[in-house]
MIGUDO-602138 format. One line per 5 residues: number of its first residue (from 0); their letters; for each residue x, y, z of C-alpha. Coordinates in nm, 3 decimals, decimal comma, always signed. Layout:
<nukes>
NUM) A) X Y Z | ...
</nukes>
This chain:
<nukes>
0) MAYDA) -2,894 +4,274 -2,088 | -2,679 +3,929 -2,212 | -2,746 +3,602 -2,102 | -2,571 +3,261 -2,195 | -2,937 +3,152 -2,348
5) IVIGS) -3,273 +3,301 -2,393 | -3,594 +3,079 -2,407 | -3,876 +3,217 -2,578 | -4,228 +3,140 -2,401 | -4,275 +2,975 -2,066
10) GHNGL) -4,483 +2,656 -2,189 | -4,373 +2,353 -1,988 | -4,114 +2,266 -2,250 | -3,944 +2,593 -2,239 | -3,925 +2,581 -1,848
15) VAAAY) -3,785 +2,238 -1,869 | -3,509 +2,370 -2,107 | -3,461 +2,642 -1,878 | -3,392 +2,428 -1,600 | -3,158 +2,220 -1,744
20) LARAG) -2,960 +2,484 -1,867 | -2,964 +2,713 -1,547 | -2,847 +2,350 -1,361 | -2,575 +2,353 -1,600 | -2,448 +2,687 -1,515
25) CSVCV) -2,588 +2,893 -1,777 | -2,718 +3,220 -1,705 | -3,101 +3,190 -1,869 | -3,381 +3,414 -1,899 | -3,719 +3,295 -2,005
30) LERSD) -3,931 +3,559 -2,176 | -4,321 +3,525 -2,155 | -4,530 +3,715 -2,360 | -4,844 +3,651 -2,117 | -4,898 +3,780 -1,776
35) VIGGA) -4,942 +3,413 -1,624 | -4,634 +3,180 -1,633 | -4,678 +2,814 -1,809 | -4,813 +2,824 -2,163 | -5,113 +2,582 -2,236
40) TISEH) -5,039 +2,404 -1,901 | -5,185 +2,662 -1,659 | -5,474 +2,653 -1,406 | -5,680 +2,992 -1,375 | -5,962 +3,113 -1,148
45) PWPGW) -6,249 +3,244 -1,390 | -6,482 +3,220 -1,123 | -6,436 +3,296 -0,734 | -6,308 +2,974 -0,564 | -6,265 +2,789 -0,886
50) TVSTA) -5,938 +2,644 -1,011 | -5,944 +2,529 -1,359 | -5,710 +2,380 -1,560 | -5,790 +2,578 -1,877 | -5,628 +2,429 -2,159
55) SYVCS) -5,426 +2,101 -2,092 | -5,588 +1,888 -1,809 | -5,457 +1,532 -1,767 | -5,138 +1,379 -1,704 | -4,919 +1,122 -1,835
60) LLHPK) -4,650 +1,155 -2,026 | -4,442 +1,412 -1,781 | -4,122 +1,247 -1,857 | -4,008 +1,046 -1,525 | -3,656 +1,179 -1,607
65) VIADL) -3,769 +1,522 -1,573 | -3,970 +1,466 -1,290 | -3,665 +1,299 -1,082 | -3,386 +1,513 -1,245 | -3,569 +1,833 -1,138
70) DLASH) -3,701 +1,702 -0,820 | -4,044 +1,834 -0,900 | -4,217 +1,677 -0,583 | -3,997 +1,925 -0,371 | -4,135 +2,199 -0,554
75) GYAAY) -4,491 +2,111 -0,528 | -4,575 +1,857 -0,804 | -4,806 +1,603 -0,678 | -4,984 +1,355 -0,932 | -5,227 +1,065 -0,885
80) RKPAA) -5,357 +0,817 -1,121 | -5,723 +0,848 -1,224 | -5,943 +0,587 -1,026 | -6,126 +0,457 -1,344 | -6,018 +0,451 -1,700
85) AFTPL) -6,272 +0,527 -1,945 | -6,676 +0,542 -1,937 | -6,941 +0,529 -2,181 | -7,318 +0,571 -2,151 | -7,575 +0,445 -2,405
90) LDGRS) -7,919 +0,547 -2,457 | -8,035 +0,200 -2,424 | -7,971 +0,228 -2,053 | -7,672 +0,051 -2,045 | -7,296 +0,174 -2,014
95) LLLTR) -6,966 +0,070 -2,039 | -6,694 +0,143 -1,753 | -6,306 +0,043 -1,788 | -6,154 +0,057 -1,437 | -5,774 -0,056 -1,311
100) DAAAN) -5,979 -0,353 -1,199 | -5,926 -0,653 -1,469 | -6,187 -0,871 -1,293 | -6,429 -0,560 -1,279 | -6,361 -0,492 -1,664
105) AAEIA) -6,421 -0,842 -1,755 | -6,746 -0,842 -1,605 | -6,809 -0,504 -1,786 | -6,711 -0,654 -2,126 | -6,866 -0,965 -2,087
110) IFSQR) -7,232 -0,821 -2,084 | -7,153 -0,753 -2,437 | -6,927 -0,987 -2,589 | -6,782 -1,304 -2,411 | -6,544 -1,345 -2,732
115) DLDGF) -6,402 -0,947 -2,643 | -6,224 -1,070 -2,316 | -5,952 -1,239 -2,443 | -5,915 -0,980 -2,736 | -5,949 -0,675 -2,474
120) RCLEA) -5,626 -0,831 -2,326 | -5,436 -0,877 -2,629 | -5,540 -0,510 -2,730 | -5,392 -0,391 -2,386 | -5,079 -0,596 -2,432
125) ERDRL) -4,999 -0,451 -2,776 | -5,090 -0,108 -2,708 | -4,890 -0,099 -2,417 | -4,619 -0,277 -2,617 | -4,642 +0,009 -2,852
130) GGLIF) -4,650 +0,284 -2,609 | -4,322 +0,149 -2,442 | -4,158 +0,171 -2,780 | -4,225 +0,530 -2,802 | -4,192 +0,589 -2,449
135) DALDA) -3,796 +0,455 -2,507 | -3,761 +0,713 -2,814 | -3,923 +1,014 -2,608 | -3,612 +1,163 -2,534 | -3,386 +1,029 -2,820
140) DAPSF) -3,137 +1,272 -2,955 | -3,143 +1,107 -3,318 | -3,508 +0,967 -3,342 | -3,597 +0,729 -3,614 | -3,915 +0,574 -3,713
145) GSFDR) -3,712 +0,309 -3,909 | -3,556 +0,192 -3,589 | -3,915 -0,033 -3,518 | -3,930 -0,351 -3,687 | -4,134 -0,373 -4,021
150) ATQAT) -4,443 -0,508 -3,860 | -4,442 -0,235 -3,601 | -4,419 +0,030 -3,853 | -4,686 -0,121 -4,077 | -4,937 -0,110 -3,717
155) MQGSV) -4,841 +0,256 -3,642 | -4,891 +0,385 -4,005 | -5,218 +0,201 -3,992 | -5,577 +0,332 -3,894 | -5,672 +0,299 -3,555
160) ADFVR) -5,978 +0,165 -3,650 | -5,803 -0,126 -3,844 | -5,579 -0,166 -3,517 | -5,897 -0,226 -3,278 | -6,124 -0,407 -3,487
165) RYVET) -5,839 -0,659 -3,514 | -5,888 -0,767 -3,137 | -6,255 -0,644 -3,017 | -6,589 -0,650 -3,174 | -6,828 -0,482 -2,963
170) PVLQA) -6,887 -0,120 -3,101 | -6,895 +0,075 -2,748 | -6,576 -0,101 -2,683 | -6,422 -0,019 -3,007 | -6,522 +0,325 -2,969
175) ECVND) -6,370 +0,360 -2,639 | -6,030 +0,193 -2,740 | -6,040 +0,421 -3,050 | -6,077 +0,742 -2,891 | -5,701 +0,812 -2,808
180) GLIGT) -5,614 +0,764 -3,148 | -5,823 +1,083 -3,243 | -5,704 +1,317 -2,964 | -5,592 +1,676 -3,131 | -5,577 +1,524 -3,465
185) YAGPE) -5,774 +1,659 -3,798 | -5,824 +1,260 -3,888 | -6,094 +1,004 -3,863 | -6,060 +0,659 -3,709 | -6,036 +0,504 -4,043
190) TPGTA) -5,731 +0,775 -4,136 | -5,395 +0,582 -4,183 | -5,164 +0,664 -3,946 | -5,424 +0,714 -3,617 | -5,267 +0,404 -3,487
195) YVLAH) -4,973 +0,601 -3,408 | -5,153 +0,891 -3,229 | -5,304 +0,594 -3,017 | -4,961 +0,456 -2,948 | -4,867 +0,821 -2,841
200) HNAGR) -5,113 +0,881 -2,595 | -5,032 +0,535 -2,412 | -4,633 +0,624 -2,395 | -4,648 +0,759 -2,068 | -4,503 +0,635 -1,769
205) AFGVQ) -4,547 +0,957 -1,504 | -4,723 +0,656 -1,242 | -4,494 +0,379 -1,331 | -4,738 +0,216 -1,529 | -4,707 +0,229 -1,892
210) GAWGF) -5,021 +0,431 -2,062 | -5,156 +0,525 -1,710 | -5,321 +0,874 -1,693 | -5,419 +1,080 -1,378 | -5,475 +1,419 -1,227
215) VRGGM) -5,241 +1,682 -1,078 | -5,328 +1,798 -0,736 | -5,458 +2,170 -0,753 | -5,463 +2,150 -1,134 | -5,226 +2,136 -1,430
220) GAVSA) -5,072 +2,476 -1,360 | -4,914 +2,309 -1,077 | -4,696 +2,122 -1,319 | -4,556 +2,444 -1,479 | -4,530 +2,615 -1,136
225) AIASA) -4,307 +2,332 -1,007 | -4,075 +2,331 -1,333 | -4,063 +2,723 -1,291 | -3,956 +2,696 -0,936 | -3,694 +2,443 -1,002
230) ARAAG) -3,589 +2,651 -1,285 | -3,523 +2,960 -1,055 | -3,374 +2,738 -0,785 | -3,130 +2,667 -1,032 | -3,080 +3,048 -1,108
235) AEIRH) -3,291 +3,100 -1,417 | -3,482 +3,416 -1,465 | -3,853 +3,420 -1,583 | -3,998 +3,728 -1,684 | -4,380 +3,753 -1,775
240) SAAVS) -4,543 +4,032 -1,989 | -4,237 +4,022 -2,200 | -4,364 +3,956 -2,573 | -4,060 +3,874 -2,818 | -4,142 +4,050 -3,161
245) RVLVR) -3,822 +3,905 -3,346 | -3,497 +3,665 -3,320 | -3,197 +3,905 -3,382 | -2,971 +3,759 -3,634 | -2,598 +3,868 -3,740
250) SGSAI) -2,362 +3,729 -3,946 | -2,589 +3,396 -3,975 | -2,631 +3,324 -3,609 | -2,894 +3,426 -3,345 | -2,767 +3,683 -3,124
255) GVALD) -3,056 +3,721 -2,883 | -3,419 +3,884 -2,953 | -3,618 +4,204 -2,954 | -3,929 +4,260 -2,738 | -4,238 +4,469 -2,831
260) DGTEV) -4,160 +4,733 -2,657 | -3,795 +4,764 -2,850 | -3,559 +4,608 -2,568 | -3,305 +4,393 -2,682 | -3,185 +4,106 -2,500
265) SAPVV) -2,869 +3,927 -2,613 | -2,737 +3,557 -2,601 | -2,556 +3,337 -2,841 | -2,830 +3,088 -2,781 | -3,178 +3,135 -2,860
270) LSNAD) -3,439 +2,862 -2,794 | -3,787 +2,866 -2,900 | -4,103 +2,715 -2,729 | -4,346 +2,866 -2,992 | -4,468 +2,661 -3,258
275) PKTTF) -4,263 +2,609 -3,581 | -4,481 +2,860 -3,801 | -4,476 +3,122 -3,509 | -4,073 +3,057 -3,452 | -3,966 +3,031 -3,857
280) LRLTP) -4,256 +3,242 -4,034 | -4,328 +3,537 -3,761 | -4,010 +3,555 -3,529 | -3,736 +3,458 -3,758 | -3,608 +3,708 -4,036
285) RDALD) -3,715 +3,571 -4,375 | -3,369 +3,626 -4,524 | -3,206 +3,416 -4,242 | -3,374 +3,063 -4,376 | -3,387 +2,925 -4,726
290) DAFVR) -3,658 +2,865 -4,944 | -3,699 +2,551 -4,939 | -3,706 +2,544 -4,560 | -3,955 +2,812 -4,540 | -4,171 +2,586 -4,801
295) RVEDW) -4,184 +2,303 -4,555 | -4,277 +2,529 -4,268 | -4,583 +2,671 -4,457 | -4,694 +2,329 -4,570 | -4,689 +2,165 -4,186
300) SSTGV) -4,989 +2,070 -4,117 | -5,131 +2,216 -3,807 | -5,510 +2,312 -3,873 | -5,673 +2,265 -3,481 | -5,977 +2,100 -3,471
305) ALKVN) -6,023 +2,105 -3,073 | -6,276 +2,291 -2,868 | -6,239 +2,328 -2,475 | -6,511 +2,363 -2,262 | -6,485 +2,405 -1,873
310) LALGE) -6,819 +2,350 -1,686 | -6,882 +2,491 -1,324 | -7,122 +2,282 -1,200 | -7,341 +2,295 -0,885 | -7,405 +1,900 -0,884
315) LPNFT) -7,256 +1,600 -1,008 | -7,383 +1,460 -1,344 | -7,682 +1,199 -1,274 | -7,622 +0,957 -1,571 | -7,942 +0,779 -1,617
320) CRPGL) -7,745 +0,464 -1,690 | -7,585 +0,468 -1,376 | -7,793 +0,718 -1,138 | -7,721 +0,909 -0,839 | -7,564 +1,242 -0,727
325) NAQPH) -7,282 +1,092 -0,520 | -6,931 +1,037 -0,635 | -6,941 +0,720 -0,797 | -6,595 +0,547 -0,997 | -6,747 +0,658 -1,328
330) HSATL) -6,762 +1,033 -1,247 | -6,400 +1,026 -1,231 | -6,323 +0,811 -1,535 | -6,284 +0,959 -1,868 | -6,617 +1,018 -2,010
335) HVADS) -6,728 +0,949 -2,386 | -7,024 +0,958 -2,575 | -6,950 +0,750 -2,893 | -7,117 +0,407 -2,921 | -6,911 +0,307 -3,234
340) IEYLQ) -6,621 +0,366 -3,491 | -6,912 +0,473 -3,706 | -7,007 +0,774 -3,466 | -6,659 +0,885 -3,463 | -6,593 +0,882 -3,857
345) AAYED) -6,910 +1,057 -3,918 | -6,811 +1,339 -3,662 | -6,500 +1,356 -3,848 | -6,653 +1,367 -4,218 | -6,896 +1,641 -4,107
350) ARSGT) -6,589 +1,873 -4,020 | -6,430 +1,762 -4,350 | -6,758 +1,858 -4,552 | -6,700 +2,222 -4,474 | -6,863 +2,297 -4,098
355) VSRAP) -6,826 +2,123 -3,770 | -6,962 +1,813 -3,618 | -7,313 +1,775 -3,542 | -7,244 +1,493 -3,299 | -6,915 +1,530 -3,178
360) LIEGY) -6,609 +1,372 -3,031 | -6,655 +1,424 -2,670 | -6,375 +1,357 -2,378 | -6,514 +1,490 -2,044 | -6,287 +1,477 -1,710
365) MQSPT) -6,412 +1,524 -1,372 | -6,127 +1,588 -1,121 | -6,329 +1,754 -0,832 | -6,448 +1,411 -0,697 | -6,097 +1,310 -0,602
370) DESIA) -5,948 +1,689 -0,565 | -6,151 +1,891 -0,365 | -5,926 +2,190 -0,402 | -6,032 +2,303 -0,719 | -6,391 +2,369 -0,672
375) PKGKQ) -6,576 +2,505 -0,391 | -6,736 +2,276 -0,152 | -7,047 +2,079 -0,313 | -6,921 +2,202 -0,632 | -6,765 +2,007 -0,964
380) LLSIF) -6,571 +2,082 -1,235 | -6,632 +1,914 -1,567 | -6,367 +1,964 -1,814 | -6,446 +1,881 -2,190 | -6,224 +1,814 -2,465
385) AQYFP) -6,426 +1,789 -2,772 | -6,395 +1,790 -3,205 | -6,404 +1,821 -3,464 | -6,447 +2,187 -3,479 | -6,183 +2,339 -3,722
390) YDRGD) -6,026 +2,625 -3,714 | -6,074 +2,695 -4,050 | -6,427 +2,601 -4,056 | -6,602 +2,664 -4,414 | -6,885 +2,875 -4,295
395) GPWTT) -6,717 +3,146 -4,211 | -6,447 +3,280 -3,960 | -6,528 +3,146 -3,599 | -6,731 +3,425 -3,393 | -6,858 +3,396 -3,055
400) AMAEA) -7,171 +3,325 -3,114 | -7,040 +3,016 -3,345 | -6,844 +2,898 -3,014 | -7,163 +2,921 -2,764 | -7,360 +2,758 -3,033
405) AADTI) -7,038 +2,477 -3,018 | -7,083 +2,449 -2,643 | -7,448 +2,396 -2,654 | -7,416 +2,128 -2,905 | -7,179 +1,937 -2,655
410) VASLA) -7,396 +2,005 -2,351 | -7,715 +1,864 -2,525 | -7,517 +1,571 -2,649 | -7,415 +1,487 -2,267 | -7,772 +1,595 -2,155
415) RFAPN) -7,925 +1,283 -2,337 | -7,721 +1,083 -2,086 | -7,734 +1,292 -1,775 | -8,032 +1,507 -1,798 | -7,950 +1,711 -1,499
420) LPNAI) -7,674 +1,889 -1,674 | -7,796 +2,176 -1,834 | -7,951 +2,306 -1,510 | -7,654 +2,208 -1,310 | -7,416 +2,471 -1,476
425) EARQI) -7,336 +2,763 -1,300 | -7,073 +2,916 -1,542 | -6,891 +2,794 -1,864 | -6,584 +2,891 -2,014 | -6,535 +2,806 -2,411
430) LAPPD) -6,203 +2,781 -2,624 | -6,236 +2,751 -2,987 | -5,924 +2,689 -3,173 | -5,881 +3,067 -3,246 | -5,894 +3,128 -2,868
435) LERRF) -5,660 +2,862 -2,837 | -5,423 +3,034 -3,107 | -5,498 +3,377 -2,918 | -5,426 +3,263 -2,567 | -5,138 +3,051 -2,591
440) GLSGG) -4,967 +3,124 -2,946 | -5,090 +2,776 -3,084 | -5,086 +2,868 -3,451 | -5,399 +2,709 -3,606 | -5,521 +2,626 -3,287
445) HIFHG) -5,345 +2,290 -3,266 | -5,225 +2,176 -2,957 | -4,965 +1,974 -3,071 | -4,779 +2,212 -3,249 | -4,864 +2,003 -3,576
450) ELLPG) -5,050 +1,697 -3,624 | -4,880 +1,382 -3,493 | -4,923 +1,170 -3,787 | -4,669 +0,979 -4,030 | -4,472 +1,257 -4,203
455) QIFEN) -4,459 +1,449 -3,926 | -4,341 +1,255 -3,633 | -3,985 +1,126 -3,531 | -3,718 +1,218 -3,790 | -3,984 +1,385 -4,019
460) RFSTR) -4,077 +1,648 -3,716 | -3,877 +1,984 -3,709 | -3,504 +1,933 -3,571 | -3,424 +2,086 -3,229 | -3,112 +2,220 -3,426
465) TPLRG) -3,287 +2,470 -3,661 | -3,090 +2,604 -3,980 | -3,018 +2,946 -3,824 | -2,701 +2,895 -3,612 | -2,801 +2,971 -3,226
470) LYLCG) -3,135 +2,949 -3,290 | -3,317 +2,584 -3,117 | -3,687 +2,467 -3,094 | -3,760 +2,328 -2,780 | -4,124 +2,291 -2,779
475) SGAHP) -4,366 +2,033 -2,926 | -4,276 +2,094 -3,308 | -3,962 +1,910 -3,227 | -3,995 +1,510 -3,135 | -4,144 +1,368 -3,013
480) GGCVT) -4,438 +1,610 -3,018 | -4,758 +1,728 -2,834 | -4,879 +1,631 -2,472 | -4,739 +1,724 -2,157 | -4,401 +1,566 -2,157
485) GAPGL) -4,089 +1,791 -2,112 | -3,911 +1,563 -2,359 | -3,857 +1,857 -2,635 | -3,735 +2,073 -2,365 | -3,478 +1,802 -2,251
490) RASRA) -3,389 +1,713 -2,566 | -3,305 +2,072 -2,680 | -3,124 +2,160 -2,326 | -2,898 +1,864 -2,420 | -2,841 +1,979 -2,764
495) VLADL) -2,730 +2,332 -2,662 | -2,475 +2,170 -2,396 | -2,331 +1,963 -2,638 | -2,311 +2,242 -2,900 | -2,150 +2,490 -2,634
500) AVRS) -1,912 +2,235 -2,542 | -1,797 +2,216 -2,890 | -1,770 +2,602 -2,947 | -1,538 +2,579 -2,598
</nukes>
């Protein structure tokens, strides 16, 4: 079998690359090791009647160009903004709810501090400015962090704690604003470079509004399904249960791949949607890469700390601070439990001390109040993203019992604010970092294919064009990095087409 291009892995970025190449007239084959298309951007049915976004769970950074070019709406993609932004309950009976209503936000913040009203407006403006700069560079062919002015570079290289403290003083508001600078990152709020992570998470314009987040109707698998549909419509072939064992090399060039069953598939172009360590240390022959490059890959920081828990609930969480089992705005907001920067720093330091967080960072999302298709009538789905639960925990390798204990800690933490939660749980799905590695091929369980911190961003991320001629990186190990953006796939397809034009 021979094609113009082979894509290893059917994660959303690989599918984007395949779709663009097929639209340009290339014969393309996507090879997926799993029996499910979509990589970490999938929806599954672990319990009858439920549709669960197993790994990725919200949408913001999917590039508007990808959405428009591939006409994803005609292939079933339908996303909508979250009605509310963030919600943090407090043990003293108070809470902080931020929505899309500026006046309501001002009233919420004023309960804690009148001085923070102007500060929060300034923080939002600067955060959106930084996010806008990153958006403009998402699909850059030659990304350069040095293209930003010195003040912007200094801000992004600083800690997210320092950035937020510059504008607001209320501990719970500081914690809500800091949180996006930590997601997916093995760093604490005081760690230099986390301000960049905050800006990265506010770079999206999928809804036409800088930094706005939302849900995809039917779950995140609808994103991959729509892109796959667009790729197939353009002529791409997508095969599941087809695990690639190695990249085939001849005379210093990639010439195809070999599958686990021994089948060889030929193509002068191979795009890897796998992470850098998988691509270069496991799939590419060692003698095809020089020693310096291999050392760089080995030193790539990619220790995951994220643990995902999906809870099937018989009823909505009933928060003591905002009581009621009827759907309210806070039920559709991003749920946080951190009441201060110090809380989040302690969670990080727990993990760095060699174990896991005793009081972890917790983000919770409930899409079911606004999308009844994902849960049985009267039921609710709570998706929880928590850290810090390191892949390489110091008290020994992860076991099922450890994962269950971590989930118990998370539930107990939430139950302090919603006492009905433990008894409302009908089923739960737990994915610790080793599960993320096993299920989705994420080395170290890192959801971004490697840290998004200075030294591993922009030009210091891996290049789309690799040292092996004909081999390209189209996943999140290349610029702009993690989150569901489609930009690495877009950039890779553009590089391939440019190179093919030169060869011809």
